[in-house]
C-alpha positions in Angstrom: -27.6 31.4 46.8 -25.1 32.5 44.1 -26.4 33.1 40.7 -24.3 32.8 37.6 -24.2 35.3 34.8 -25.8 34.2 31.6 -23.5 33.2 28.7 -22.8 35.9 26.2 -22.2 36.0 22.5 -18.4 36.3 23.3 -18.6 33.1 25.5 -20.2 31.2 22.6 -17.6 32.6 20.1 -14.8 31.5 22.5 -16.4 28.1 22.7 -16.3 27.9 19.0 -12.6 28.8 18.8 -11.9 26.2 21.5 -13.7 23.5 19.6 -12.0 24.4 16.3 -8.6 24.4 17.9 -9.3 21.1 19.7 -10.2 19.6 16.4 -7.0 20.9 14.9 -5.0 19.4 17.7 -6.7 16.1 17.2 -6.0 16.2 13.5 -2.4 17.1 14.3 -2.0 14.1 16.6 -3.7 11.6 14.3 -2.2 13.2 11.1 -5.7 13.3 9.6 -5.6 15.1 6.3 -5.7 18.1 6.2 -3.7 18.4 9.4 -1.7 21.3 10.5 2.1 21.1 10.4 3.9 19.9 13.5 6.1 23.0 13.7 5.4 26.5 12.7 8.3 28.9 13.4 8.9 29.9 16.2 7.1 27.1 18.1 5.6 23.7 17.9 1.9 23.8 17.0 0.7 21.3 19.6 1.7 23.4 22.6 0.5 26.6 20.8 -3.0 25.1 20.3 -3.1 23.8 23.9 -2.2 27.3 25.1 -4.8 28.9 22.8 -7.5 26.5 24.0 -6.6 27.2 27.7 -6.8 31.0 27.2 -10.2 30.7 25.5 -11.5 28.6 28.4 -10.1 30.9 31.0 -11.7 33.9 29.3 -15.1 32.1 29.4 -14.6 31.3 33.1 -13.7 34.9 33.9 -16.6 36.3 31.9 -15.4 37.0 28.4 -16.8 40.4 28.1 -17.5 41.2 31.7 -14.5 42.6 33.5 -10.9 43.5 32.6 -9.3 40.1 32.9 -12.0 38.4 30.8 -11.8 41.0 28.1 -8.0 40.8 28.0 -8.0 37.0 27.7 -10.8 37.2 25.1 -8.8 39.6 23.0 -5.7 37.4 23.4 -7.7 34.2 22.5 -9.0 36.0 19.4 -5.6 37.2 18.3 -4.1 33.7 18.8 -7.0 32.2 16.8 -6.1 34.5 13.9 -2.8 32.6 13.5 -4.9 29.5 12.6 -8.0 31.1 11.0 -7.0 34.5 9.9 -7.4 36.1 6.4 -4.0 34.7 5.3 -5.6 31.2 5.3 -7.8 32.1 2.3 -4.7 31.8 0.1 -3.6 28.5 1.7 -3.4 25.7 -0.8 -5.7 23.6 1.4 -8.4 26.2 1.5 -10.8 24.0 -0.4 -10.7 21.6 2.6 -10.4 24.0 5.5 -12.7 26.9 4.5 -15.5 26.0 6.9 -13.1 26.3 9.9 -11.5 29.5 8.6 -14.9 31.1 8.0 -16.3 30.1 11.3 -13.1 31.1 13.2 -13.1 34.6 11.6 -16.8 35.1 12.4 -16.1 34.1 16.0 -13.2 36.6 16.2 -15.5 39.3 14.9 -18.1 38.5 17.5 -15.5 38.6 20.3 -14.1 41.9 19.0 -17.6 43.5 19.0 -18.4 42.1 22.5 -15.2 43.3 24.2 -15.1 46.8 22.6 -18.8 47.7 23.0 -19.8 49.9 25.9 -20.6 48.0 29.1 -24.3 47.6 29.7 -25.6 48.7 33.1 -29.1 48.2 34.5 -31.3 51.2 35.3 -32.2 51.8 38.9 -35.7 50.3 38.3 -34.0 47.2 36.8 -35.3 47.7 33.3 -33.4 48.4 30.1 -29.8 49.5 29.6 -28.3 52.7 30.6 -25.4 54.1 28.5 
């Protein structure tokens, strides 16, 4: 029987980013205020958000902080999320309406960064604790 790895903090943070970006995509399609602009140079925002969501989900599926591919996709998902939720958003005229998403997005990016750059944990031969 195959067992699955437990979810990690990075998985949860990527899930948060995927939900926030899906919400942005919904607001974009329905033009619910405050919605993101349709186009942001050099691309249309809909396909960008779709790509960002897909990368976050792929990172979760590969193990966000377990293995090279998962870590690379997690880092990419975090970087892409900063376009929507980065520090530049704190001077956006709509910050009074969008600050919860900006704050949560930035916290999620920090959690991902900590998870993918920390040393990998390995079990001791007796199965207890962590060896570094």
